[in-house]
C-alpha positions as CSV (number, residue, x, y, z in Angstrom):
1,M,14.1,43.9,-104.1
2,I,13.8,45.8,-100.8
3,E,11.3,44.9,-98.2
4,I,10.2,46.9,-95.1
5,S,7.4,46.4,-92.6
6,H,4.8,49.0,-91.8
7,Q,2.1,48.2,-89.2
8,Q,0.5,45.0,-90.4
9,Y,1.8,45.4,-94.0
10,K,4.9,44.4,-95.9
11,V,6.0,46.9,-98.5
12,L,8.2,45.6,-101.3
13,V,10.0,48.0,-103.7
14,Y,12.0,46.9,-106.8
15,T,12.8,47.8,-110.4
16,D,10.8,46.3,-113.2
17,H,12.8,47.0,-116.4
18,Q,10.7,44.6,-118.4
19,Y,7.5,46.7,-118.0
20,T,6.5,48.7,-121.0
21,V,3.9,51.5,-120.9
22,D,0.7,50.6,-122.7
23,S,1.9,47.2,-123.7
24,A,-0.4,44.2,-123.6
25,D,2.6,41.8,-123.3
26,N,3.7,42.8,-119.8
27,L,4.3,39.8,-117.6
28,R,3.3,41.7,-114.5
29,R,0.3,43.9,-114.3
30,Y,-0.2,46.6,-111.6
31,K,-3.4,47.9,-110.1
32,Q,-2.0,51.5,-110.2
33,V,0.1,52.8,-113.1
34,Y,1.7,56.2,-112.8
35,V,3.3,57.5,-115.9
36,D,5.0,60.9,-116.2
37,D,3.5,63.1,-119.0
38,S,6.8,63.0,-120.9
39,C,6.9,59.2,-121.0
40,D,5.8,57.0,-123.8
41,R,6.4,53.3,-124.3
42,Y,9.9,53.9,-125.6
43,S,11.2,56.8,-123.5
44,H,10.8,55.9,-119.8
45,V,14.0,55.2,-117.9
46,S,13.0,54.5,-114.3
47,N,10.4,51.8,-113.6
48,F,9.9,51.4,-109.8
49,A,7.4,48.8,-108.7
50,I,5.7,48.7,-105.3
51,L,3.8,45.9,-103.8
52,V,1.9,46.0,-100.5
53,K,1.1,42.7,-98.8
54,H,-0.9,41.6,-95.8
55,G,0.5,38.2,-95.0
56,Q,0.5,36.4,-98.3
57,E,-2.3,38.5,-99.7
58,E,-1.4,41.3,-102.2
59,V,-3.3,44.4,-101.1
60,A,-2.1,46.9,-103.7
61,S,0.5,47.2,-106.5
62,A,1.8,50.2,-108.4
63,I,4.5,51.0,-110.9
64,L,6.1,54.4,-111.3
65,C,7.3,55.1,-114.9
66,D,9.4,58.2,-115.2
67,T,12.1,59.8,-117.3
68,G,15.3,61.2,-116.0
69,I,18.6,59.7,-114.9
70,F,18.2,56.2,-113.4
71,T,20.3,55.8,-110.2
72,G,18.9,52.5,-109.0
73,I,17.1,51.9,-105.8
74,S,18.4,51.5,-102.3
75,E,17.0,51.6,-98.8
76,S,17.7,55.4,-98.7
77,S,15.6,56.0,-101.9
78,F,12.4,56.0,-99.8
79,I,10.9,56.3,-96.3
80,I,7.5,55.7,-94.8
81,E,6.0,58.3,-92.5
82,E,2.5,58.4,-91.2
83,S,1.3,55.8,-93.7
84,V,2.7,57.6,-96.7
85,L,5.5,56.3,-98.8
86,Y,7.9,59.0,-100.0
87,I,10.0,57.7,-102.9
88,C,12.6,59.1,-105.3
89,V,12.1,58.2,-108.9
90,G,14.4,60.0,-111.4
91,N,14.3,63.7,-110.6
92,K,10.9,63.5,-109.0
93,L,9.5,62.7,-105.6
94,Y,6.3,60.6,-105.3
95,Y,3.9,60.5,-102.2
96,L,1.8,57.3,-102.1
97,N,-0.7,56.4,-99.5
98,I,-0.4,53.0,-97.8
99,P,-1.9,50.5,-98.1
100,D,-3.8,51.4,-101.3
101,L,-0.9,53.2,-103.1
102,T,-3.1,56.0,-104.3
103,L,-1.0,59.0,-105.5
104,K,-1.1,61.9,-103.0
105,W,1.4,64.2,-104.7
106,T,4.3,64.1,-107.1
107,G,6.7,66.8,-108.4
108,Q,10.2,67.5,-109.7
109,V,12.7,68.2,-106.9
110,D,16.2,68.1,-108.4
111,Y,16.8,69.1,-112.0
112,V,18.9,66.0,-112.8
113,T,18.1,63.2,-110.3
114,N,17.4,62.4,-106.6
115,F,19.5,60.0,-104.6
116,S,17.8,59.8,-101.3
117,V,15.1,61.2,-99.0
118,Q,15.0,61.3,-95.2
119,K,13.0,63.0,-92.5
120,L,14.0,66.5,-91.3
121,E,11.9,67.6,-88.3
122,D,8.4,67.7,-89.8
123,D,9.6,67.9,-93.4
124,L,11.7,65.9,-95.8
125,L,15.3,66.4,-96.9
126,V,16.1,65.3,-100.5
127,H,19.7,64.6,-101.6
128,G,19.8,65.5,-105.3
129,E,22.7,65.6,-107.7
130,L,22.6,69.4,-108.0
131,E,20.8,70.5,-104.9
132,I,19.9,69.6,-101.4
133,T,16.2,70.4,-100.9
134,R,13.9,70.7,-97.9
135,I,10.3,70.0,-98.9
136,T,7.2,69.7,-96.9
137,K,4.9,66.7,-96.8
138,L,2.4,68.7,-98.8
139,G,5.0,69.2,-101.6
140,E,6.0,72.7,-100.9
141,I,9.7,73.4,-101.3
142,K,11.1,75.5,-98.4
143,W,14.6,75.9,-99.6
144,R,17.4,74.6,-101.9
145,F,21.1,74.6,-101.3
146,G,23.7,74.2,-104.0
147,G,27.5,73.8,-103.6
148,H,30.5,74.4,-105.8
149,D,30.1,71.0,-107.5
150,I,27.6,68.1,-107.6
151,W,26.6,66.2,-104.5
152,I,28.6,63.1,-105.2
153,N,31.8,62.4,-103.3
154,N,34.3,59.6,-104.3
155,N,36.7,60.1,-101.4
156,G,34.8,58.2,-98.8
157,F,32.9,61.1,-97.2
158,P,29.1,60.8,-96.9
159,E,27.6,63.6,-99.0
160,I,24.9,64.4,-96.4
161,T,24.8,63.9,-92.7
162,V,22.1,65.3,-90.4
163,L,23.2,66.3,-86.9
164,H,21.0,67.6,-84.1
165,D,21.5,71.2,-85.1
166,R,22.9,71.3,-88.6
167,I,23.4,69.4,-91.8
168,K,26.9,68.4,-92.9
169,L,27.6,68.3,-96.7
170,V,30.5,67.3,-98.9
171,D,30.5,67.9,-102.7
172,Y,32.4,66.1,-105.5
173,Q,35.6,68.1,-104.9
174,S,35.4,67.4,-101.2
175,N,34.4,70.9,-100.3
176,F,32.9,70.9,-96.8
177,Y,29.7,72.8,-95.8
178,A,27.7,73.1,-92.7
179,I,24.2,74.5,-93.1
180,G,21.3,75.1,-90.7
181,F,17.9,73.5,-90.9
182,D,16.8,76.8,-92.5
183,G,19.2,76.2,-95.4
184,N,21.6,79.0,-94.5
185,L,25.3,78.4,-94.5
186,F,27.1,78.0,-91.1
187,S,30.6,77.4,-92.3
188,K,32.8,76.0,-95.1
189,K,35.6,74.9,-92.8
190,A,36.4,71.2,-92.8
191,A,37.0,71.4,-89.0
192,D,33.3,72.3,-88.5
193,Y,32.4,69.1,-90.3
194,T,34.2,66.6,-88.1
195,A,31.6,66.4,-85.3
196,T,31.2,62.8,-84.1
197,V,27.6,61.9,-83.4
198,I,26.5,60.0,-80.3
199,Y,23.2,58.1,-80.2
200,S,21.0,56.3,-77.7
201,Y,19.0,53.9,-79.8
202,D,18.1,56.1,-82.9
203,K,18.1,59.4,-81.0
204,I,21.1,61.8,-81.2
205,I,22.1,62.8,-77.7
206,G,25.1,65.0,-78.5
207,T,28.4,65.3,-80.5
208,A,32.1,65.1,-79.7
209,K,35.4,65.5,-81.4
210,L,37.3,62.4,-80.4
211,E,41.1,62.1,-80.0
212,A,43.3,59.0,-79.5
213,G,44.1,58.2,-75.9
214,D,45.7,55.0,-74.7
215,L,46.1,53.3,-78.1
216,S,47.0,49.9,-76.5
217,M,43.6,49.9,-74.8
218,G,41.7,51.2,-77.8
219,G,41.0,54.4,-75.9
220,L,39.4,57.6,-77.3
221,Y,38.3,60.7,-75.5
222,G,36.9,64.2,-76.1
223,Y,34.6,66.9,-74.9
224,F,30.9,65.9,-75.1
225,N,28.4,68.4,-76.4
226,P,25.0,67.2,-75.1
227,N,21.6,68.2,-76.5
228,Q,18.2,68.3,-74.9
229,T,17.6,64.6,-75.4
230,Y,20.6,63.9,-73.3
231,F,19.5,66.1,-70.4
232,T,16.0,64.7,-70.3
233,Q,16.7,61.0,-71.0
234,I,20.3,60.1,-70.3
235,Q,22.0,62.5,-67.8
236,Q,20.6,60.8,-64.7
237,Q,21.9,57.4,-65.7
238,A,25.2,58.7,-66.8
239,R,25.8,60.3,-63.4
240,E,24.6,57.2,-61.6
241,F,27.0,55.0,-63.7
242,L,30.0,57.1,-62.6
243,N,28.9,57.7,-59.0
244,T,28.3,54.0,-58.3
245,N,31.3,52.7,-60.3
246,G,29.1,51.0,-62.8
247,Q,26.6,49.3,-60.5
248,N,23.8,50.2,-62.9
249,L,25.8,48.6,-65.8
250,K,22.7,46.7,-67.2
251,E,20.7,49.9,-67.3
252,W,23.6,51.8,-68.9
253,Q,24.1,49.2,-71.5
254,A,20.3,49.2,-72.2
255,L,20.7,52.7,-73.5
256,R,22.4,51.2,-76.5
257,L,24.9,54.0,-77.1
258,N,26.5,54.3,-80.5
259,I,29.2,56.6,-81.8
260,Q,29.4,57.5,-85.5
261,L,32.3,59.2,-87.2
262,E,31.9,61.8,-89.9
263,N,32.7,59.2,-92.6
264,G,29.7,57.1,-91.4
265,L,31.7,54.5,-89.6
266,F,30.2,53.3,-86.3
267,L,32.8,52.6,-83.6
268,F,32.7,49.3,-81.8
269,P,33.9,50.0,-78.2
270,I,33.9,46.6,-76.5
271,G,35.3,48.3,-73.4
272,G,32.3,50.6,-73.1
273,I,31.4,54.3,-73.2
274,T,31.3,56.6,-70.2
275,I,30.3,60.2,-69.9
276,E,31.8,62.3,-67.1
277,D,29.0,64.7,-66.0
278,S,29.4,66.1,-62.5
279,E,26.4,67.0,-60.4
280,E,28.6,69.2,-58.2
281,L,29.9,71.2,-61.2
282,P,27.1,71.1,-63.7
283,E,28.5,73.9,-65.8
284,E,31.9,72.2,-66.3
285,P,32.6,70.7,-69.7
286,K,31.5,67.1,-70.0
287,R,33.9,64.5,-71.2
288,I,33.2,61.2,-73.1
289,D,35.6,58.2,-72.9
290,V,35.6,55.2,-75.2
291,A,37.5,52.0,-74.6
292,G,38.2,48.8,-76.6
293,V,38.1,50.2,-80.1
294,D,40.2,48.3,-82.7
295,T,43.5,50.1,-82.8
296,K,43.7,49.8,-86.6
297,I,40.3,51.6,-86.8
298,I,41.7,54.4,-84.6
299,E,44.9,54.7,-86.7
300,D,43.1,54.7,-90.1
301,F,40.1,56.8,-89.3
302,I,41.0,59.1,-86.4
303,I,44.8,59.5,-86.2
304,E,45.6,59.6,-89.9
305,N,45.1,63.0,-91.5
306,P,43.3,62.9,-93.9
307,P,41.6,59.7,-92.8
308,K,41.6,56.7,-95.1
309,V,38.5,56.0,-97.2
310,F,36.0,54.0,-95.3
311,V,34.0,52.1,-97.9
312,E,33.7,52.1,-101.7
313,Y,30.7,51.3,-103.8
314,P,28.8,49.0,-103.9
315,W,29.6,49.0,-100.1
316,E,28.0,51.9,-98.3
317,V,27.6,53.3,-94.8
318,I,24.4,52.6,-92.9
319,S,22.1,54.8,-90.8
320,I,21.6,54.3,-87.1
321,E,18.2,52.8,-87.8
322,K,19.6,50.2,-90.1
323,K,22.4,49.4,-87.8
324,L,20.0,48.7,-84.9
325,A,17.7,46.7,-87.2
326,F,20.6,44.5,-88.6
327,E,21.9,43.8,-85.1
328,D,18.5,42.8,-83.8
329,L,18.0,40.6,-86.9
330,L,21.3,38.9,-86.4
331,Y,20.8,38.3,-82.7
332,K,17.3,36.9,-83.4
333,E,18.8,34.5,-86.0
334,I,21.7,33.4,-83.7
335,Y,19.4,32.5,-80.9
336,S,16.4,31.2,-82.9
337,S,15.6,27.5,-83.3
338,G,15.0,27.8,-87.0
339,S,17.2,28.0,-90.1
340,I,20.3,29.5,-88.4
341,V,20.7,26.4,-86.2
342,D,20.2,24.0,-89.1
343,Y,22.6,26.0,-91.3
344,L,25.3,26.2,-88.7
345,R,25.0,22.6,-87.6
346,S,25.4,21.5,-91.2
347,H,28.8,23.2,-91.2
348,S,29.9,22.0,-87.8
349,T,29.9,25.5,-86.4
350,N,26.6,25.6,-84.7
351,T,27.9,27.9,-81.9
352,I,30.2,30.2,-84.0
353,L,28.5,33.4,-83.1
354,K,26.6,32.5,-79.9
355,G,27.9,34.6,-77.1
356,A,29.5,37.1,-79.4
357,T,29.0,40.9,-79.3
358,V,28.3,42.3,-82.7
359,S,28.1,45.8,-84.3
360,A,26.8,46.3,-87.8
361,F,29.4,48.1,-89.9
362,C,28.4,48.6,-93.6
363,I,26.2,47.1,-96.3
364,N,26.5,45.9,-99.9
365,V,23.7,47.8,-101.6
366,N,23.6,45.3,-104.5
367,S,23.2,42.2,-102.4
368,S,21.9,41.1,-99.0
369,Q,25.3,41.1,-97.4
370,V,26.0,43.0,-94.2
371,L,29.4,43.4,-92.5
372,F,29.7,43.2,-88.7
373,E,32.5,43.8,-86.3
374,I,32.4,41.0,-83.7
375,Q,34.0,40.2,-80.4
376,S,33.9,36.6,-79.1
377,K,36.0,34.4,-76.8
378,K,35.6,31.5,-79.2
379,I,37.1,33.1,-82.3
380,D,40.0,35.4,-83.0
381,Q,38.6,37.1,-86.1
382,R,37.1,40.7,-85.7
383,I,35.0,40.9,-88.9
384,A,32.0,38.8,-90.0
385,L,30.4,39.0,-93.4
386,I,26.8,37.9,-93.0
387,S,24.6,36.9,-96.0
388,F,20.9,37.0,-95.6
389,K,18.1,35.5,-97.7
390,Q,14.4,35.9,-97.9
391,S,12.2,33.2,-96.6
392,D,9.8,31.8,-99.2
393,R,7.3,31.1,-96.4
394,D,6.8,34.4,-94.8
395,G,9.2,36.9,-96.4
396,T,11.4,37.3,-93.3
397,R,15.2,37.5,-93.7
398,L,17.1,34.4,-92.6
399,L,20.8,33.9,-92.2
400,K,22.3,32.3,-95.3
401,G,26.0,32.4,-94.7
402,I,28.9,33.6,-92.6
403,K,32.5,34.4,-93.7
404,L,35.1,35.6,-91.2
405,F,38.0,38.0,-91.7
406,N,40.8,38.8,-89.4
407,D,40.3,42.6,-89.7
408,F,38.8,45.3,-91.8
409,D,41.9,45.5,-94.0
410,E,41.6,41.9,-94.9
411,F,37.9,42.3,-95.8
412,K,38.8,45.3,-98.0
413,Y,41.4,43.5,-100.1
414,L,39.6,40.2,-100.3
415,K,36.0,41.4,-100.7
416,M,35.3,45.1,-101.0
417,Y,37.9,46.0,-103.6
418,P,37.0,43.0,-105.8
419,D,33.3,44.0,-105.5
420,R,34.2,47.6,-106.6
421,N,36.2,46.3,-109.5
422,E,33.4,44.0,-110.6
423,W,30.9,46.9,-110.5
424,E,33.2,49.2,-112.5
425,K,33.5,46.8,-115.4
């Protein structure tokens, strides 16, 4: 079950494989039942259930019964925009109003199945098995883009990444594509794919192609290509940070800068990020410097060519929105006076993460486990596996367990690979 908050409501999405169309024996009944015309009580494949709650009161419920290939549900299967839930079910996309879950629109998008939906300007971008599709919020398809193979990649590359000015795509054969927001092809060169994305909070402020600098200091550098958001919201503080030798450090850190590599990995620069932007020479190329990145991360994912695979299913990369949310949640749990303290005290490690700096790394889509990079004076380990649970009282996520690893390699061999092998059985 996946739970997200929207205004005063909690929206819960999950699969209900026990539900049978037109059966009087269903254990759970839904106020709204949406069944594809091709479905009967024996043929439906995807049963996605949705509940809307206000506090403990159930406001609305619905089940979507559809045919087509079932790919499971994840946090990328749906989004909420302007009180409308957009959700992929089989090869269709459903638009449901919140909170009453009345059907606004539904239609087939991909011929086989849809994996994810995300916002693209004022429209939606759907990642299907055969096509990448831009569709309006009224259900009008603006364009489709197909590659040489299906849009599934098993070599560790994210199939679809939206940058500030283009969309990066990788197909099953690891063919690279860069297309514009109009669906037209920019390039098929792998070099055009490798733009590292820089964020302030969840807003892209530019891109860069990073190179290794002083490896002993975890240093990276590269030319910074800013966008309009940088010029309007970041530039002044970047210049002040350099001109005053970091006297506005708190304000600079408050910008919450993040750097994401092309494989979806977010860097954890404990030494900070600086942008060289000269007021005297405004037309000169701008440079970005990064310090304190784990040297093994640099070696595996920046120096090595081709880079090593980042994560393998059921572990997946996270979006910037999820990264920020997981970090906020963990900090809240660390410094709360509730279950986290009780749990940690019971294990004689009540201060294990207090004072630590953390960075969300990746997520297990089949559980409530999130991997974090950490930096703390109290512990030597660099990786923390955090397990969350749902509170029976109010539905909020609470910290359930912590397991530490020396580095990402240790995590891969002791946790990620066994998870992959278990899933493949």
